[in-house]
C-alpha positions, 0 to 999 in steps of 0.5 A: 753799085755792089762790088762783084755783083754789078747790082746797082740802084739809084737813090735820091732824097731831100736834104732838108726833112724831119730826120735832118733838120732842126731849123728849116732855115738853117743851111746844111753841111755835107761831108763825104768819106770813103773806106779807101785810105787814099780817097781824097776827092773834094770836088763833085761829082764824087765817086767811091763814097762809103758814107756821108755826114750831115751837119748844121752849117751854122754851129756844126751840130752833127745831125745824121750819118748815112752809109748805103746799108743805113740809108736802105734801112731808114728807107724801108722803115719810113725813117727817111724820105727818099726815092729808090729806082731799082730793086734794093732787096739783093743788096740786103742779103747777108751771109750769117757768120754768127748768131748771138744774144745780149740779155744780161748786158748792154749790147755794146758792152758785149761786143767790145770784148766779144771773142768770136767777133774779133776772130771774124774780123781777123780771118775774114777775107774781102770779096771786092775792092775793100777791106774785110772789116768794112764788109761786116754788118752787125744786125741788131734785133730786139723783141718788140711784141709778143702775142698769145692765142688760146683756143677754147671749146664748150668743154673747157674749164671756165676757171682756166679760161678766166685765169688765162684772160685775167693773168696771161703768163707771157714769157719775158723778152730775155726768154724769147731772145734766147729761144730765137738765138737757138732757132736761128742757129739750128736753121742756119748753122752759122760757121762761127757758132761752136754751140749748135743746140742740136736738141732744140727746141728743147732747152732749159732757158727758152720757150720749151717749158711753156709747152705751147702747141706752137709758136713762131718768130718773124724778123721784120726787116727787108733783109734775107738771112743766108747760110749754106744750110738755108735762107730766111726771107725777112720783110718789114711787111709781116704778111710777106715775112717768113715764119720760123715755126715750132710745132708741139715742141718738136718740129722746126721749119721755115714757112714762106708767106710771100707767095701766099699773100 
């Protein structure tokens, strides 16, 4: 159950499955824990759990840890066999406080000394019966694929067509990431982003220089990104996931596919 909302789902999963079992004959050890420093339950049924760890009981090899958010993420990405009764989507709606990128260094190196992250951790107030740092989720995304579509007619230059087909000049992952950051900040206006990219989609390090007639981003996760300015419905199903659309390097909008699919 989610604090303050009363929204509840019921979940179950077999302990022995591909993600947890190296040797099917091995016994497993389950350790439960809570963010509450006074929590000390040892006998089932356990309540107030914020995470579990799974170990090989024979040699104590660590196999898997699950928090509620990680469990749901693994479920909708088909990484874990599980049954969920109830609608989990309301539990994956996130208020976006800050949008950033990590293109020149490992994301964990960047987060270790990230000034804005430290500021958020120091000023955020808890919503329910927990402490502030345990209500913050880091949503990490990466560019996984890029496509380019060109439309030609009978008047198109055959040489240009051949060049596009033989040597497609797709932008790098870093360029796409930098542009996606600007698009999200523009659409959601997160409170901790001090640079607002008011001229987007114009930029010197994004996709503007490619002069596309149009391009779009999708975040293929079963989550919703929310702010006071608006929201973006994301989905692991690309036919239902909102499109962040940029047309003629001028117009930026969110296109909903959910009701049209």
